[in-house]
Phi, psi and omega in degrees: 000131181225154175249123180259119179259129177214175177268322182226133175245120176253122179263117180115108178271045174280177174300321178298318180297319179293320178295319177302310184299322182302327180264333182294335183270006187296335180253026172097001180286149169270138182234124174258124173261123178245134183234132185286335177270187175264002188256139178247134177113357177058205181292331180303320178253020185240025176112349183302304173070348188235121179268102175263109178213158176221016176236159181283133174278160180206166176064214184292332177295320174295320181295330175300312181296321178292320180300321178299315178301318178297318179295334179269002174100005179275142183244008184261013178057035177289151171270118178281129185259315181253108190223159179279163181297318181295319178294317180296315181296317180299318181290319179296319177299317184291324186266308185284322189256025183292331184283136176290352179281353182257130176236137180240130179227142179256174183057034175266105186244120187284144176242317185204148177245133179250145177241154175300136182306131176075009181230174176256016181269129172292135177254321180196164176238143175260138180260160177299335179288347184098351178281164178235148173239121180252132182207167177269323182227155186223151175219136177253107177247018180278155176291335185261358181048044182296319183296315179298319181298311182292337178280359177081019178285141177296135186241160170234133179215164181089188182241105186272162176242209187291328189300322185272320187242003181053044182298145182296143181256122174252323175241082183286164178277185187293343178262009179077019182244171178289141180229081174025077346256019174178145180271118180239112185304329181289339179257334188272068182233157176293138174278173180264027176209175176242155176269355177293124186273084185288342185252348176095351182219017186266151176054051185291338176217027184277343186203170173225150171281156175294163179297147180291147174079011182241139179275152173304132184099347180265312182192168177224184184304139180277067182285094198263330181231143195235359177132230183224161165246117190268145162260135189224154165259138170255123183227136171288160182303128179092346178289142180283163175100148177093161180244127182286161172293137185241156176282119181296154176297145179069013177283134186240173176296329176296324176293322174306313185294324178299315181292319178298323176298318180295325179291312191257352180238010181235022179273164174293159182305133174062020180221060178275044182294164181292341181259352175071201185289147173058025177074013182267160183260116175302138006267017175282138181269003182203174187290154177263125185238146178291142178236165182057237183254012178295138176271130183308139177071006174251167179300143179155203186260135183225163171229155175238138180268023178196138165190080192257019182305320186283003189305326185289349177278351200249017170304130180079014182307311186295333180270353183288156175290165178299319180296320180293321176300319179297320178295319179299313183297315182292320177297316181294322178294320178300312181294317185290320174299318178299321180294322177295317182296316179298314182298325183277340191229339189286133183295340178280351176274137180307140185301321181298322178290316179300314183293324177297315180293325182293340178281346181256125185231153173290150182288147176256008178233010180224144180055048179261340178256321178239116183203174178256105176066315188236133176306136183090350181276131184304138178279346183261117175284135186279117181259110186261305187239076175275242179201224179168188181278160169258087192271202184288343174213140182249115171285143181225180177301335178302328184278356173273359177238171180291148175299117184297338182279336182240345186060030176234167177296155183283131168227160183226156179299330181250032178298132178231002180202169176225155172224180179170359175297146185294153177303122190222059186270345178068175181294123182297309177199169177256156172212165178266138174277163177302335179281354177098006179263152173281146178218139175280136179254116170095147174197154181263287175063035180297134180280329177277132181221055180282155169290167184209154173275154178237121184284154177305327182301336179291337183265359185244126169294165174298136186305327179291343179266318179194124187254354181233033181230135166243158184223130181252299181297322180266034179304155189287115179182158180283175187294325180292316176297319181299328180295342174266319184292334198287017177283134188305309183290329177297311179295323179299321178294321175297321179295327177300318179296321176297321178296318177299315179302314181295321178297320178294322179294319181290310174049061178060025177088351184286339182234035190289355176252011181282135176293144181300322181291347180272354175291122180302130184299326176303329176296313179294320180299321178294321179293320177297318180296322180296334180265005184055041182292144176263105186238352177225164182237000000 
């Protein structure tokens, strides 16, 4: 048992955590970043490869994107958007972790959070290893918001509807009400299959039931983690390089049939094409895009922005123990590798589909030391719909539309970040109709998509709950808003503001007991202005 003393403890070695630390040490504080997995860099360096953003980056997060371009030989200071994991990790290390005051450690698993007696200030955290970390200030940059949870901060989780947040209705149901979270005629159609498992082994992870005890319009399944974002090699037949999809151990013919059912019995009505919905290749949930200097449709390195097959295993992911999360991830990797192998090799799969899958291979130069079950498999599980804190201000779906009083985008007096990716919450769940067909319940489809400001209050718990903690990934907002906020670089910019706030509170140690909320906002605003921060739209 050991006690680790530092000034600031950041939980989560995500891009947001690294960005936070880069600014938190500006006034001389030491910052320890602790990560519960063995992987550093989160999804940004974990296979995502694709930068989906609609807001301007600033500060060190922008410099990371420019640094990648420089490392690839570009001299025009362009921001690289679609990049490989190795390039992203190298640039993040060079920009975010340049200060010797920052230390990063993996396998840091929280057990308990202690507070100073009679106060709301965290004093130290106990780890599962038996060690302790003592610090003055804390930041939660984890996808699972574990630190905030153990600190007793009020949380929000799941996918809420109109009942809790009075979210705006654009596609109302037949009674004029919200329908988890909206009735969209183009989506609300019968599928060409049923969810009734007539054979006993069908649709093993194709759907989830809604949470018990909740009415339609109130909430849906808390589908919190969704799979992986892959880095891939595209190779023509006979070209060297890459790792093929392999048949997992203990994989059976019954497993083959499950995957074949998912391919041919889980398509949208009248569209059982070999590429599935949105032009993507099953089992990938999104398009494959060239990264780094690869030319599209030619051999080279690619990333995919989707592979959400394991999502149905992950209800309650954020509340699960570390050991249970590891079991979920390995089970999901086993199933997903099997689905890739069946698609690439099974004679019952259309030849065009098999050949398309065979051109995509796992990398043989990435994720070779740290991976999930299979070399080349991303070590970072993609956390899409977690939850977050119920902070001093709650962003909601209302803020994804224009302010009705001004007909302009939302800004706040204490805005310290911006967002603006479109609401992308996806279909909440499927259900069976009385006629026996599957039907998707709910769609958002907001026509207004303005950018918006995010106030500092979203990153702060209520002072009575915790006064020396900021939260970036789990910033305060409902599930629909989070589907817009959840872009890696967007959250990293918010974390930068949290780092500045923490640095001002610490102030070379002279004010290390000051509550974060007591830092005069003009001080933070001046620091943001000096960095040319983009905080309003």
